[in-house]
All heavy atoms as TSV, in Angstrom:
chain	resi	resn	atom	element	x	y	z
A	1	MET	N	N	57.735	-2.998	-2.135
A	1	MET	CA	C	58.413	-2.722	-3.376
A	1	MET	C	C	59.726	-1.985	-3.067
A	1	MET	O	O	59.734	-1.035	-2.295
A	1	MET	CB	C	57.509	-1.851	-4.269
A	1	MET	CG	C	58.140	-1.463	-5.580
A	1	MET	SD	S	57.111	-0.409	-6.647
A	1	MET	CE	C	55.784	-1.496	-7.053
A	2	SER	N	N	60.806	-2.412	-3.704
A	2	SER	CA	C	62.106	-1.772	-3.470
A	2	SER	C	C	62.175	-0.438	-4.213
A	2	SER	O	O	61.393	-0.162	-5.120
A	2	SER	CB	C	63.238	-2.679	-3.953
A	2	SER	OG	O	63.284	-2.697	-5.365
A	3	TYR	N	N	63.149	0.388	-3.817
A	3	TYR	CA	C	63.338	1.674	-4.492
A	3	TYR	C	C	63.657	1.468	-5.970
A	3	TYR	O	O	63.169	2.204	-6.824
A	3	TYR	CB	C	64.451	2.487	-3.834
A	3	TYR	CG	C	64.025	3.142	-2.543
A	3	TYR	CD1	C	64.719	2.925	-1.372
A	3	TYR	CD2	C	62.930	3.987	-2.505
A	3	TYR	CE1	C	64.326	3.533	-0.187
A	3	TYR	CE2	C	62.528	4.599	-1.330
A	3	TYR	CZ	C	63.234	4.362	-0.177
A	3	TYR	OH	O	62.837	4.962	0.991
A	4	ASN	N	N	64.465	0.461	-6.274
A	4	ASN	CA	C	64.808	0.205	-7.675
A	4	ASN	C	C	63.583	-0.198	-8.474
A	4	ASN	O	O	63.413	0.238	-9.619
A	4	ASN	CB	C	65.899	-0.858	-7.791
A	4	ASN	CG	C	67.258	-0.319	-7.396
A	4	ASN	OD1	O	67.500	0.890	-7.464
A	4	ASN	ND2	N	68.150	-1.195	-6.978
A	5	ASP	N	N	62.718	-1.023	-7.898
A	5	ASP	CA	C	61.478	-1.416	-8.584
A	5	ASP	C	C	60.589	-0.199	-8.806
A	5	ASP	O	O	60.005	-0.033	-9.879
A	5	ASP	CB	C	60.712	-2.468	-7.780
A	5	ASP	CG	C	61.404	-3.823	-7.766
A	5	ASP	OD1	O	62.276	-4.068	-8.629
A	5	ASP	OD2	O	61.076	-4.628	-6.883
A	6	LEU	N	N	60.491	0.644	-7.793
A	6	LEU	CA	C	59.677	1.848	-7.896
A	6	LEU	C	C	60.226	2.780	-8.978
A	6	LEU	O	O	59.474	3.315	-9.797
A	6	LEU	CB	C	59.609	2.565	-6.554
A	6	LEU	CG	C	58.803	3.862	-6.514
A	6	LEU	CD1	C	57.368	3.636	-6.976
A	6	LEU	CD2	C	58.848	4.460	-5.124
A	7	LYS	N	N	61.535	2.963	-8.993
A	7	LYS	CA	C	62.159	3.820	-10.009
A	7	LYS	C	C	61.877	3.287	-11.413
A	7	LYS	O	O	61.552	4.062	-12.320
A	7	LYS	CB	C	63.669	3.914	-9.759
A	7	LYS	CG	C	64.018	4.778	-8.570
A	7	LYS	CD	C	65.472	4.695	-8.200
A	7	LYS	CE	C	66.344	5.465	-9.123
A	7	LYS	NZ	N	67.735	5.555	-8.629
A	8	GLU	N	N	61.989	1.986	-11.598
A	8	GLU	CA	C	61.731	1.398	-12.915
A	8	GLU	C	C	60.271	1.562	-13.325
A	8	GLU	O	O	59.968	1.818	-14.491
A	8	GLU	CB	C	62.147	-0.070	-12.945
A	8	GLU	CG	C	63.649	-0.281	-12.866
A	8	GLU	CD	C	64.423	0.517	-13.916
A	8	GLU	OE1	O	64.049	0.477	-15.104
A	8	GLU	OE2	O	65.409	1.186	-13.544
A	9	LYS	N	N	59.366	1.441	-12.372
A	9	LYS	CA	C	57.934	1.620	-12.654
A	9	LYS	C	C	57.651	3.069	-13.080
A	9	LYS	O	O	56.888	3.310	-14.005
A	9	LYS	CB	C	57.125	1.239	-11.429
A	9	LYS	CG	C	55.692	0.894	-11.696
A	9	LYS	CD	C	55.285	-0.155	-10.691
A	9	LYS	CE	C	54.008	-0.834	-10.973
A	9	LYS	NZ	N	53.936	-1.743	-12.056
A	10	ILE	N	N	58.267	4.023	-12.398
A	10	ILE	CA	C	58.096	5.437	-12.748
A	10	ILE	C	C	58.646	5.685	-14.150
A	10	ILE	O	O	58.001	6.339	-14.981
A	10	ILE	CB	C	58.787	6.351	-11.716
A	10	ILE	CG1	C	58.061	6.273	-10.376
A	10	ILE	CG2	C	58.834	7.790	-12.228
A	10	ILE	CD1	C	58.815	6.922	-9.230
A	11	LYS	N	N	59.843	5.166	-14.436
A	11	LYS	CA	C	60.438	5.332	-15.766
A	11	LYS	C	C	59.536	4.757	-16.855
A	11	LYS	O	O	59.359	5.371	-17.911
A	11	LYS	CB	C	61.805	4.658	-15.819
A	11	LYS	CG	C	62.867	5.384	-15.048
A	11	LYS	CD	C	64.182	4.625	-15.146
A	11	LYS	CE	C	65.293	5.316	-14.410
A	11	LYS	NZ	N	66.568	4.583	-14.538
A	12	GLU	N	N	58.982	3.589	-16.592
A	12	GLU	CA	C	58.086	2.952	-17.564
A	12	GLU	C	C	56.849	3.821	-17.807
A	12	GLU	O	O	56.422	4.010	-18.943
A	12	GLU	CB	C	57.678	1.574	-17.041
A	12	GLU	CG	C	56.796	0.792	-17.977
A	12	GLU	CD	C	56.410	-0.555	-17.379
A	12	GLU	OE1	O	57.292	-1.232	-16.817
A	12	GLU	OE2	O	55.214	-0.900	-17.461
A	13	HIS	N	N	56.296	4.360	-16.745
A	13	HIS	CA	C	55.089	5.185	-16.844
A	13	HIS	C	C	55.378	6.507	-17.555
A	13	HIS	O	O	54.600	6.939	-18.407
A	13	HIS	CB	C	54.518	5.460	-15.450
A	13	HIS	CG	C	53.357	6.391	-15.457
A	13	HIS	ND1	N	52.098	5.996	-15.847
A	13	HIS	CD2	C	53.274	7.699	-15.152
A	13	HIS	CE1	C	51.290	7.046	-15.779
A	13	HIS	NE2	N	51.978	8.093	-15.351
A	14	GLU	N	N	56.481	7.147	-17.215
A	14	GLU	CA	C	56.812	8.466	-17.768
A	14	GLU	C	C	57.306	8.394	-19.207
A	14	GLU	O	O	57.076	9.304	-19.988
A	14	GLU	CB	C	57.883	9.153	-16.906
A	14	GLU	CG	C	57.387	9.653	-15.584
A	14	GLU	CD	C	56.416	10.806	-15.707
A	14	GLU	OE1	O	56.456	11.546	-16.693
A	14	GLU	OE2	O	55.586	10.963	-14.791
A	15	GLY	N	N	58.033	7.334	-19.533
A	15	GLY	CA	C	58.693	7.289	-20.832
A	15	GLY	C	C	59.926	8.173	-20.810
A	15	GLY	O	O	60.182	8.865	-19.820
A	16	PHE	N	N	60.707	8.135	-21.875
A	16	PHE	CA	C	61.969	8.878	-21.905
A	16	PHE	C	C	62.078	9.675	-23.193
A	16	PHE	O	O	61.769	9.182	-24.270
A	16	PHE	CB	C	63.153	7.906	-21.820
A	16	PHE	CG	C	64.484	8.591	-21.926
A	16	PHE	CD1	C	65.047	9.201	-20.829
A	16	PHE	CD2	C	65.157	8.632	-23.138
A	16	PHE	CE1	C	66.277	9.850	-20.919
A	16	PHE	CE2	C	66.384	9.276	-23.239
A	16	PHE	CZ	C	66.943	9.878	-22.131
A	17	ARG	N	N	62.525	10.917	-23.057
A	17	ARG	CA	C	62.840	11.759	-24.211
A	17	ARG	C	C	64.155	12.475	-23.942
A	17	ARG	O	O	64.342	13.036	-22.864
A	17	ARG	CB	C	61.743	12.780	-24.469
A	17	ARG	CG	C	60.430	12.126	-24.832
A	17	ARG	CD	C	59.725	12.901	-25.883
A	17	ARG	NE	N	58.357	12.440	-26.012
A	17	ARG	CZ	C	57.356	13.201	-26.356
A	17	ARG	NH1	N	57.544	14.489	-26.585
A	17	ARG	NH2	N	56.152	12.712	-26.491
A	18	ASP	N	N	65.019	12.455	-24.942
A	18	ASP	CA	C	66.346	13.060	-24.782
A	18	ASP	C	C	66.389	14.518	-25.255
A	18	ASP	O	O	67.460	15.115	-25.317
A	18	ASP	CB	C	67.418	12.237	-25.481
A	18	ASP	CG	C	67.177	12.062	-26.967
A	18	ASP	OD1	O	66.216	12.651	-27.515
A	18	ASP	OD2	O	67.954	11.315	-27.597
A	19	GLN	N	N	65.233	15.073	-25.579
A	19	GLN	CA	C	65.113	16.481	-25.941
A	19	GLN	C	C	63.971	17.103	-25.151
A	19	GLN	O	O	63.059	16.402	-24.713
A	19	GLN	CB	C	64.829	16.650	-27.430
A	19	GLN	CG	C	65.965	16.240	-28.317
A	19	GLN	CD	C	65.709	16.618	-29.769
A	19	GLN	OE1	O	64.660	17.139	-30.123
A	19	GLN	NE2	N	66.694	16.351	-30.605
A	20	VAL	N	N	64.013	18.413	-25.002
A	20	VAL	CA	C	62.935	19.123	-24.312
A	20	VAL	C	C	61.663	18.992	-25.144
A	20	VAL	O	O	61.689	19.107	-26.364
A	20	VAL	CB	C	63.300	20.616	-24.114
A	20	VAL	CG1	C	62.121	21.387	-23.533
A	20	VAL	CG2	C	64.522	20.756	-23.215
A	21	TYR	N	N	60.550	18.709	-24.464
A	21	TYR	CA	C	59.238	18.608	-25.100
A	21	TYR	C	C	58.204	19.225	-24.179
A	21	TYR	O	O	58.480	19.473	-23.005
A	21	TYR	CB	C	58.891	17.145	-25.403
A	21	TYR	CG	C	58.711	16.289	-24.160
A	21	TYR	CD1	C	57.445	16.050	-23.637
A	21	TYR	CD2	C	59.803	15.744	-23.494
A	21	TYR	CE1	C	57.272	15.283	-22.490
A	21	TYR	CE2	C	59.642	14.974	-22.352
A	21	TYR	CZ	C	58.376	14.746	-21.865
A	21	TYR	OH	O	58.207	13.991	-20.730
A	22	LYS	N	N	57.035	19.473	-24.700
A	22	LYS	CA	C	55.932	19.996	-23.887
A	22	LYS	C	C	55.126	18.819	-23.349
A	22	LYS	O	O	54.711	17.934	-24.105
A	22	LYS	CB	C	55.010	20.905	-24.710
A	22	LYS	CG	C	55.719	22.104	-25.319
A	22	LYS	CD	C	56.084	23.127	-24.281
A	22	LYS	CE	C	56.680	24.345	-24.967
A	22	LYS	NZ	N	57.296	25.268	-24.092
A	23	ASP	N	N	54.885	18.812	-22.034
A	23	ASP	CA	C	54.070	17.754	-21.443
A	23	ASP	C	C	52.588	18.021	-21.725
A	23	ASP	O	O	52.241	18.974	-22.434
A	23	ASP	CB	C	54.365	17.584	-19.953
A	23	ASP	CG	C	53.917	18.743	-19.086
A	23	ASP	OD1	O	53.240	19.671	-19.585
A	23	ASP	OD2	O	54.235	18.732	-17.883
A	24	SER	N	N	51.724	17.202	-21.174
A	24	SER	CA	C	50.284	17.316	-21.450
A	24	SER	C	C	49.686	18.627	-20.951
A	24	SER	O	O	48.615	19.033	-21.402
A	24	SER	CB	C	49.530	16.133	-20.831
A	24	SER	OG	O	49.704	16.116	-19.427
A	25	LEU	N	N	50.394	19.303	-20.052
A	25	LEU	CA	C	49.929	20.602	-19.550
A	25	LEU	C	C	50.639	21.768	-20.223
A	25	LEU	O	O	50.408	22.925	-19.884
A	25	LEU	CB	C	50.111	20.681	-18.036
A	25	LEU	CG	C	49.328	19.650	-17.221
A	25	LEU	CD1	C	49.694	19.743	-15.750
A	25	LEU	CD2	C	47.832	19.836	-17.419
A	26	GLY	N	N	51.536	21.458	-21.159
A	26	GLY	CA	C	52.238	22.491	-21.901
A	26	GLY	C	C	53.536	22.963	-21.268
A	26	GLY	O	O	54.119	23.950	-21.716
A	27	PHE	N	N	54.015	22.255	-20.237
A	27	PHE	CA	C	55.257	22.632	-19.577
A	27	PHE	C	C	56.453	21.949	-20.228
A	27	PHE	O	O	56.371	20.769	-20.608
A	27	PHE	CB	C	55.224	22.257	-18.086
A	27	PHE	CG	C	54.206	23.017	-17.302
A	27	PHE	CD1	C	53.050	22.398	-16.850
A	27	PHE	CD2	C	54.400	24.362	-17.021
A	27	PHE	CE1	C	52.098	23.098	-16.119
A	27	PHE	CE2	C	53.456	25.074	-16.292
A	27	PHE	CZ	C	52.301	24.445	-15.846
A	28	ALA	N	N	57.565	22.670	-20.319
A	28	ALA	CA	C	58.790	22.093	-20.856
A	28	ALA	C	C	59.275	20.983	-19.924
A	28	ALA	O	O	59.346	21.157	-18.711
A	28	ALA	CB	C	59.862	23.164	-21.003
A	29	THR	N	N	59.591	19.835	-20.521
A	29	THR	CA	C	59.935	18.623	-19.778
A	29	THR	C	C	61.052	17.906	-20.530
A	29	THR	O	O	61.198	18.076	-21.733
A	29	THR	CB	C	58.685	17.715	-19.681
A	29	THR	OG1	O	57.598	18.489	-19.171
A	29	THR	CG2	C	58.892	16.524	-18.791
A	30	ILE	N	N	61.829	17.096	-19.821
A	30	ILE	CA	C	62.892	16.321	-20.455
A	30	ILE	C	C	63.138	15.046	-19.665
A	30	ILE	O	O	62.759	14.959	-18.485
A	30	ILE	CB	C	64.196	17.143	-20.585
A	30	ILE	CG1	C	65.158	16.473	-21.564
A	30	ILE	CG2	C	64.828	17.394	-19.232
A	30	ILE	CD1	C	66.307	17.361	-22.003
A	31	GLY	N	N	63.786	14.085	-20.299
A	31	GLY	CA	C	64.155	12.834	-19.631
A	31	GLY	C	C	62.937	12.034	-19.250
A	31	GLY	O	O	62.063	11.778	-20.073
A	32	TYR	N	N	62.874	11.632	-17.996
A	32	TYR	CA	C	61.746	10.862	-17.459
A	32	TYR	C	C	60.772	11.781	-16.731
A	32	TYR	O	O	60.502	11.610	-15.545
A	32	TYR	CB	C	62.239	9.783	-16.493
A	32	TYR	CG	C	63.082	8.714	-17.139
A	32	TYR	CD1	C	64.461	8.719	-16.989
A	32	TYR	CD2	C	62.505	7.696	-17.873
A	32	TYR	CE1	C	65.252	7.737	-17.570
A	32	TYR	CE2	C	63.279	6.705	-18.458
A	32	TYR	CZ	C	64.642	6.731	-18.304
A	32	TYR	OH	O	65.414	5.748	-18.888
A	33	GLY	N	N	60.265	12.790	-17.422
A	33	GLY	CA	C	59.258	13.661	-16.835
A	33	GLY	C	C	59.808	14.765	-15.954
A	33	GLY	O	O	59.089	15.280	-15.096
A	34	HIS	N	N	61.068	15.155	-16.154
A	34	HIS	CA	C	61.644	16.243	-15.361
A	34	HIS	C	C	61.116	17.578	-15.865
A	34	HIS	O	O	61.271	17.912	-17.041
A	34	HIS	CB	C	63.174	16.228	-15.455
A	34	HIS	CG	C	63.827	17.419	-14.821
A	34	HIS	ND1	N	63.964	17.546	-13.449
A	34	HIS	CD2	C	64.350	18.548	-15.361
A	34	HIS	CE1	C	64.576	18.701	-13.188
A	34	HIS	NE2	N	64.808	19.331	-14.329
A	35	LEU	N	N	60.490	18.339	-14.983
A	35	LEU	CA	C	60.017	19.678	-15.311
A	35	LEU	C	C	61.223	20.592	-15.440
A	35	LEU	O	O	62.002	20.752	-14.500
A	35	LEU	CB	C	59.086	20.191	-14.202
A	35	LEU	CG	C	58.565	21.614	-14.364
A	35	LEU	CD1	C	57.658	21.720	-15.596
A	35	LEU	CD2	C	57.814	22.026	-13.115
A	36	VAL	N	N	61.403	21.180	-16.621
A	36	VAL	CA	C	62.547	22.052	-16.857
A	36	VAL	C	C	62.327	23.368	-16.110
A	36	VAL	O	O	61.330	24.059	-16.317
A	36	VAL	CB	C	62.753	22.309	-18.366
A	36	VAL	CG1	C	63.901	23.286	-18.584
A	36	VAL	CG2	C	63.012	21.000	-19.108
A	37	LEU	N	N	63.277	23.684	-15.239
A	37	LEU	CA	C	63.221	24.910	-14.446
A	37	LEU	C	C	64.085	25.985	-15.096
A	37	LEU	O	O	64.971	25.685	-15.899
A	37	LEU	CB	C	63.721	24.631	-13.031
A	37	LEU	CG	C	63.003	23.499	-12.283
A	37	LEU	CD1	C	63.704	23.208	-10.971
A	37	LEU	CD2	C	61.546	23.846	-12.076
A	38	SER	N	N	63.865	27.221	-14.721
A	38	SER	CA	C	64.659	28.316	-15.281
A	38	SER	C	C	66.135	28.175	-14.930
A	38	SER	O	O	66.996	28.717	-15.621
A	38	SER	CB	C	64.122	29.660	-14.802
A	38	SER	OG	O	64.214	29.751	-13.397
A	39	THR	N	N	66.443	27.431	-13.877
A	39	THR	CA	C	67.834	27.224	-13.461
A	39	THR	C	C	68.501	26.045	-14.170
A	39	THR	O	O	69.702	25.837	-14.022
A	39	THR	CB	C	67.902	26.998	-11.940
A	39	THR	OG1	O	67.029	25.905	-11.603
A	39	THR	CG2	C	67.486	28.242	-11.183
A	40	ASP	N	N	67.734	25.267	-14.943
A	40	ASP	CA	C	68.276	24.122	-15.681
A	40	ASP	C	C	68.979	24.582	-16.950
A	40	ASP	O	O	68.596	25.594	-17.547
A	40	ASP	CB	C	67.146	23.154	-16.072
A	40	ASP	CG	C	66.632	22.330	-14.918
A	40	ASP	OD1	O	67.399	22.053	-13.981
A	40	ASP	OD2	O	65.450	21.935	-14.962
A	41	PRO	N	N	69.982	23.819	-17.392
A	41	PRO	CA	C	70.728	24.198	-18.605
A	41	PRO	C	C	70.083	23.717	-19.912
A	41	PRO	O	O	70.625	23.974	-20.982
A	41	PRO	CB	C	72.076	23.491	-18.386
A	41	PRO	CG	C	71.699	22.246	-17.651
A	41	PRO	CD	C	70.568	22.680	-16.717
A	42	PHE	N	N	68.949	23.039	-19.837
A	42	PHE	CA	C	68.370	22.397	-21.021
A	42	PHE	C	C	67.766	23.399	-21.994
A	42	PHE	O	O	67.053	24.313	-21.599
A	42	PHE	CB	C	67.314	21.371	-20.606
A	42	PHE	CG	C	67.843	20.361	-19.629
A	42	PHE	CD1	C	67.339	20.286	-18.350
A	42	PHE	CD2	C	68.872	19.501	-19.983
A	42	PHE	CE1	C	67.833	19.371	-17.436
A	42	PHE	CE2	C	69.377	18.579	-19.083
A	42	PHE	CZ	C	68.856	18.510	-17.809
A	43	LYS	N	N	68.059	23.180	-23.288
A	43	LYS	CA	C	67.566	24.047	-24.362
A	43	LYS	C	C	66.774	23.216	-25.366
A	43	LYS	O	O	67.118	22.061	-25.634
A	43	LYS	CB	C	68.732	24.726	-25.094
A	43	LYS	CG	C	69.670	25.511	-24.199
A	43	LYS	CD	C	69.030	26.772	-23.696
A	43	LYS	CE	C	70.000	27.566	-22.831
A	43	LYS	NZ	N	69.391	28.228	-21.735
A	44	GLU	N	N	65.742	23.806	-25.936
A	44	GLU	CA	C	64.949	23.121	-26.964
A	44	GLU	C	C	65.813	22.834	-28.177
A	44	GLU	O	O	66.696	23.626	-28.533
A	44	GLU	CB	C	63.744	23.974	-27.361
A	44	GLU	CG	C	62.676	24.016	-26.283
A	44	GLU	CD	C	61.404	24.688	-26.752
A	44	GLU	OE1	O	61.073	24.599	-27.947
A	44	GLU	OE2	O	60.753	25.327	-25.913
A	45	GLY	N	N	65.574	21.683	-28.811
A	45	GLY	CA	C	66.274	21.313	-30.031
A	45	GLY	C	C	67.624	20.655	-29.821
A	45	GLY	O	O	68.268	20.247	-30.780
A	46	VAL	N	N	68.063	20.529	-28.579
A	46	VAL	CA	C	69.345	19.897	-28.263
A	46	VAL	C	C	69.071	18.489	-27.761
A	46	VAL	O	O	68.166	18.274	-26.957
A	46	VAL	CB	C	70.119	20.702	-27.186
A	46	VAL	CG1	C	71.414	20.010	-26.807
A	46	VAL	CG2	C	70.365	22.120	-27.663
A	47	THR	N	N	69.866	17.508	-28.240
A	47	THR	CA	C	69.757	16.137	-27.768
A	47	THR	C	C	70.761	15.923	-26.645
A	47	THR	O	O	71.943	16.229	-26.812
A	47	THR	CB	C	70.031	15.146	-28.915
A	47	THR	OG1	O	69.074	15.389	-29.967
A	47	THR	CG2	C	69.906	13.705	-28.454
A	48	TYR	N	N	70.288	15.389	-25.521
A	48	TYR	CA	C	71.128	15.185	-24.342
A	48	TYR	C	C	71.411	13.698	-24.144
A	48	TYR	O	O	70.611	12.846	-24.552
A	48	TYR	CB	C	70.455	15.769	-23.098
A	48	TYR	CG	C	70.358	17.267	-23.178
A	48	TYR	CD1	C	69.240	17.885	-23.738
A	48	TYR	CD2	C	71.398	18.074	-22.745
A	48	TYR	CE1	C	69.161	19.266	-23.849
A	48	TYR	CE2	C	71.329	19.456	-22.838
A	48	TYR	CZ	C	70.205	20.040	-23.401
A	48	TYR	OH	O	70.137	21.404	-23.513
A	49	LYS	N	N	72.531	13.401	-23.498
A	49	LYS	CA	C	72.918	12.014	-23.238
A	49	LYS	C	C	71.992	11.395	-22.200
A	49	LYS	O	O	71.658	12.025	-21.201
A	49	LYS	CB	C	74.353	11.954	-22.725
A	49	LYS	CG	C	75.380	12.386	-23.737
A	49	LYS	CD	C	76.773	12.318	-23.135
A	49	LYS	CE	C	77.795	12.839	-24.116
A	49	LYS	NZ	N	79.142	12.827	-23.542
A	50	LYS	N	N	71.635	10.131	-22.467
A	50	LYS	CA	C	70.752	9.417	-21.543
A	50	LYS	C	C	71.389	9.331	-20.155
A	50	LYS	O	O	70.704	9.480	-19.148
A	50	LYS	CB	C	70.427	8.024	-22.067
A	50	LYS	CG	C	69.395	7.313	-21.229
A	50	LYS	CD	C	68.892	6.062	-21.886
A	50	LYS	CE	C	67.761	5.476	-21.058
A	50	LYS	NZ	N	67.159	4.317	-21.690
A	51	LYS	N	N	72.698	9.111	-20.111
A	51	LYS	CA	C	73.406	9.024	-18.829
A	51	LYS	C	C	73.185	10.280	-17.999
A	51	LYS	O	O	72.921	10.202	-16.798
A	51	LYS	CB	C	74.890	8.814	-19.098
A	51	LYS	CG	C	75.765	8.796	-17.868
A	51	LYS	CD	C	77.240	8.722	-18.273
A	51	LYS	CE	C	78.154	8.986	-17.125
A	51	LYS	NZ	N	78.336	10.389	-16.801
A	52	ASP	N	N	73.273	11.437	-18.635
A	52	ASP	CA	C	73.088	12.700	-17.917
A	52	ASP	C	C	71.648	12.858	-17.428
A	52	ASP	O	O	71.409	13.336	-16.316
A	52	ASP	CB	C	73.465	13.883	-18.805
A	52	ASP	CG	C	74.952	13.892	-19.148
A	52	ASP	OD1	O	75.750	13.306	-18.383
A	52	ASP	OD2	O	75.306	14.463	-20.194
A	53	LEU	N	N	70.703	12.433	-18.253
A	53	LEU	CA	C	69.291	12.552	-17.865
A	53	LEU	C	C	68.908	11.515	-16.816
A	53	LEU	O	O	67.986	11.744	-16.030
A	53	LEU	CB	C	68.399	12.478	-19.104
A	53	LEU	CG	C	68.621	13.643	-20.078
A	53	LEU	CD1	C	67.840	13.425	-21.366
A	53	LEU	CD2	C	68.253	14.972	-19.440
A	54	GLU	N	N	69.613	10.385	-16.781
A	54	GLU	CA	C	69.426	9.404	-15.704
A	54	GLU	C	C	69.817	10.036	-14.367
A	54	GLU	O	O	69.154	9.821	-13.353
A	54	GLU	CB	C	70.272	8.150	-15.951
A	54	GLU	CG	C	69.813	7.278	-17.095
A	54	GLU	CD	C	68.726	6.307	-16.719
A	54	GLU	OE1	O	68.371	6.189	-15.524
A	54	GLU	OE2	O	68.201	5.662	-17.639
A	55	GLU	N	N	70.878	10.822	-14.377
A	55	GLU	CA	C	71.319	11.498	-13.152
A	55	GLU	C	C	70.282	12.523	-12.685
A	55	GLU	O	O	70.050	12.674	-11.488
A	55	GLU	CB	C	72.677	12.165	-13.379
A	55	GLU	CG	C	73.806	11.178	-13.534
A	55	GLU	CD	C	75.140	11.813	-13.873
A	55	GLU	OE1	O	75.241	13.057	-13.850
A	55	GLU	OE2	O	76.078	11.051	-14.163
A	56	VAL	N	N	69.651	13.208	-13.636
A	56	VAL	CA	C	68.583	14.158	-13.301
A	56	VAL	C	C	67.421	13.402	-12.657
A	56	VAL	O	O	66.872	13.828	-11.642
A	56	VAL	CB	C	68.107	14.935	-14.556
A	56	VAL	CG1	C	66.860	15.748	-14.252
A	56	VAL	CG2	C	69.224	15.826	-15.082
A	57	PHE	N	N	67.066	12.247	-13.234
A	57	PHE	CA	C	65.986	11.435	-12.665
A	57	PHE	C	C	66.333	10.987	-11.251
A	57	PHE	O	O	65.496	11.076	-10.345
A	57	PHE	CB	C	65.695	10.215	-13.548
A	57	PHE	CG	C	64.692	9.285	-12.932
A	57	PHE	CD1	C	63.341	9.574	-12.970
A	57	PHE	CD2	C	65.096	8.133	-12.277
A	57	PHE	CE1	C	62.407	8.731	-12.379
A	57	PHE	CE2	C	64.173	7.283	-11.684
A	57	PHE	CZ	C	62.829	7.587	-11.743
A	58	ASP	N	N	67.569	10.507	-11.059
A	58	ASP	CA	C	67.975	10.059	-9.724
A	58	ASP	C	C	67.879	11.198	-8.712
A	58	ASP	O	O	67.424	10.999	-7.583
A	58	ASP	CB	C	69.395	9.503	-9.757
A	58	ASP	CG	C	69.484	8.153	-10.448
A	58	ASP	OD1	O	68.446	7.449	-10.558
A	58	ASP	OD2	O	70.595	7.794	-10.891
A	59	SER	N	N	68.294	12.390	-9.120
A	59	SER	CA	C	68.203	13.554	-8.238
A	59	SER	C	C	66.751	13.876	-7.910
A	59	SER	O	O	66.401	14.101	-6.748
A	59	SER	CB	C	68.878	14.754	-8.894
A	59	SER	OG	O	68.717	15.901	-8.108
A	60	ASP	N	N	65.887	13.902	-8.925
A	60	ASP	CA	C	64.461	14.162	-8.702
A	60	ASP	C	C	63.852	13.104	-7.779
A	60	ASP	O	O	63.072	13.426	-6.887
A	60	ASP	CB	C	63.695	14.166	-10.039
A	60	ASP	CG	C	63.968	15.383	-10.884
A	60	ASP	OD1	O	64.567	16.362	-10.391
A	60	ASP	OD2	O	63.550	15.363	-12.067
A	61	PHE	N	N	64.222	11.850	-7.993
A	61	PHE	CA	C	63.697	10.754	-7.184
A	61	PHE	C	C	64.108	10.931	-5.721
A	61	PHE	O	O	63.282	10.789	-4.816
A	61	PHE	CB	C	64.185	9.401	-7.713
A	61	PHE	CG	C	63.615	8.230	-6.975
A	61	PHE	CD1	C	62.369	7.710	-7.322
A	61	PHE	CD2	C	64.304	7.648	-5.922
A	61	PHE	CE1	C	61.827	6.629	-6.628
A	61	PHE	CE2	C	63.776	6.572	-5.238
A	61	PHE	CZ	C	62.531	6.069	-5.580
A	62	ASN	N	N	65.377	11.279	-5.502
A	62	ASN	CA	C	65.859	11.459	-4.128
A	62	ASN	C	C	65.187	12.640	-3.444
A	62	ASN	O	O	64.882	12.572	-2.248
A	62	ASN	CB	C	67.380	11.604	-4.118
A	62	ASN	CG	C	68.073	10.291	-4.408
A	62	ASN	OD1	O	67.549	9.229	-4.111
A	62	ASN	ND2	N	69.237	10.352	-5.020
A	63	ILE	N	N	64.928	13.691	-4.176
A	63	ILE	CA	C	64.198	14.843	-3.610
A	63	ILE	C	C	62.786	14.408	-3.202
A	63	ILE	O	O	62.314	14.727	-2.120
A	63	ILE	CB	C	64.165	16.008	-4.611
A	63	ILE	CG1	C	65.560	16.617	-4.738
A	63	ILE	CG2	C	63.148	17.065	-4.175
A	63	ILE	CD1	C	65.703	17.591	-5.895
A	64	ALA	N	N	62.122	13.677	-4.091
A	64	ALA	CA	C	60.755	13.221	-3.804
A	64	ALA	C	C	60.736	12.240	-2.627
A	64	ALA	O	O	59.804	12.271	-1.817
A	64	ALA	CB	C	60.155	12.560	-5.052
A	65	LYS	N	N	61.765	11.439	-2.540
A	65	LYS	CA	C	61.857	10.437	-1.461
A	65	LYS	C	C	61.955	11.100	-0.092
A	65	LYS	O	O	61.369	10.627	0.865
A	65	LYS	CB	C	63.068	9.522	-1.719
A	65	LYS	CG	C	63.215	8.396	-0.737
A	65	LYS	CD	C	64.332	7.468	-1.145
A	65	LYS	CE	C	65.664	8.135	-0.877
A	65	LYS	NZ	N	66.816	7.238	-1.059
A	66	THR	N	N	62.695	12.209	-0.034
A	66	THR	CA	C	62.861	12.878	1.258
A	66	THR	C	C	61.657	13.738	1.538
A	66	THR	O	O	61.285	14.022	2.620
A	66	THR	CB	C	64.130	13.746	1.299
A	66	THR	OG1	O	64.078	14.699	0.253
A	66	THR	CG2	C	65.374	12.906	1.181
């Protein structure tokens, strides 16, 4: 499976939200399952651009890949 196929499968499984939400464990999450960290700029109630959250996903994916 190529990296692009894998990324699309993860996106499909995670789903997408453009606002901060609580995941099934109660943690703040955004985009394609990104765990919001204290160092992240994301705030509850704010809608973020999909393009920006795609970049967050790509960064998370690259971290996981290495």
